[in-house]
N, C-alpha and C positions, 0 to 999 in steps of 0.2 A: 543425061537423059531420064534412065530409068529411075534414079534415085528422086529425080524431081518430080515425077510422077506421083510416087509413093509418099513424099511428102505433103504432095498438094492432096492425095487421098486421105492421109491421116489428118490433116487440117480441116477437110470438109467433114468427115466424120465427127470431129471433135466440135465442131460449130453448130452441128445438126444435132448432137446428141440430147442436149437440153430441151429441145423442141419434141422429143420423142416422148410418146405417153409410156408411163412407167409400166414394168410389168405387172400382171396380174398378183395379187396378194396369195403367198402359199398356203392360205387357210381359208375356210368359208365358215363363219359364224355370225349369228345374229344375238341381241341382247334384248330382252322384253322386260319391263318393269310393268306388272299388275298389280293393282290395289282395289280392294273391292269398297266401294262407296255404299255403305248401309242407307244412307239417307236418300241417294240418287237410286238404290236398287242397281248398280250397275258396275261393271269391273271398267275400271280406268287405266289404259294402256299407253305407254311409250315403248315403241319398237324401233331399234335402230338396226339398219341394213346397210350393208356397202353398196354403195350407189352403182358401180360397174356391175355386181351381181344381180342387183336386182334390175337394171336396163336390159342386161341381157335375157333374163327371164321375160321380162314383159315384152321385148323385141321378138322372142320366139313364139309367145302367146299369141302377139299381134300380127306376125308374119310380116314384119316391118319393122325398121330401127325406132326405138322409142327411147325418149329421154325424159328423165323426171322433171317435169314443169308443172305449173299452175294452169296449163291448158286444159279445159272441161274434157274433152276427150282423154286425155291422159289421166285427170282424177277420176274417171268413170271406170278406166281399166284399172287402175290402183284398187278402188273399191271392189270391184268383181274379183279381183285376185285376192285380196285379204277376206273377202265372204267366203271363199272357198278354201283358204289355206291357213287362216287363223281365226277361229271360232269356237264356241261352245256347243257342245253337244249335250242332249237331254233324254230323257226316257221317251219311250215310244215314238223315236225318230224325229223328235222336234230339235231344231236348230236356232241359236241365237247366233246372229251375224253381227260383226262389228260395224260401226259408223265410223267414218274418218271426219275428223272435224281440223286437221290442219297437217303440216309438216314444216320440216325445216332443214337446210343443209348444215353439216358440220364435217368440215376438211372433205374427207374421201367417202362419206357416209350422210345418210338422211335418217332423221327421227321422225316417226310417223306417231301422231296421236290419234287414239281410237278410243271408242267405248263400246260395250256389250252389255246390254240390258239383261240383268239375270235377278230373280227375285230370290230374297235370303233362303226362302223355303226349297229353292232349287239347287242350292250350292252343293249340298251334301250327295246328290245323284250326277251333277254335272261333270263333263269331261272337257278338257281342254285341248283342240287339235292345233298344233303348231307344226306345220309343214312346210313354213316359207323356204323357198329356193332350193329345196330337197330334190324337186323333178329336174332342175338344170345341174345342181351339184350334190351327187351322191354321198358326197362325205362331208356335206352340211352340217353343223352343229348348231341347236336353237336352245339356248338359255334363258329361262323365264324365271325369274323372281317373283314369287308370290307374296302378297300381303292380305291375308283373310282373316277378320274378326281378329285383329291382333296377333296371329300367328303368320310367321315367316319361313319361307322355304324355296328351295331352289328345284325347278324341273329341268331335265337335260332331254331334249327331242332329238332323234336322229333317224334316218331312213326307215330302220325297222320299228321305231318307237315314236309315232307321232301324235297319239293320243293317251292323256293321262288323266287320272281325277284331280279335280281343283282341291278336294278336301282329303 
């Protein structure tokens, strides 16, 4: 009788395992591709974030569960979040905030498409703030690949370094 119980329990666990949500990934990282469009005078941004990390952060921000959808309230929450956590800071306390113009899901992540208006004359004094997800995950690393005026480089943002010069 005892053997039958354990066999049944093992069978039940094996049947339910595929329906369990996978454990969270062991690392927290984002990738941003940022290119300066001189004609439009703006930074064009593609930002990749793990969906579960972003949803956790937005849920904490909203005080209720949030899923990344095209719902208008979620879009507003995303825009507000990016305006605070991924932006360009200029001299005299000026801030250039991103406009989000779309996103798409890719496996366990989302790509967000943003742009930030910055005049060419402002680039030398501009600083990029990339602190996405750091408030939720102190071990978060945000990699940002920049291409400005034909020059490429990568910036690495961590909890202690969230603001770096564009040039």
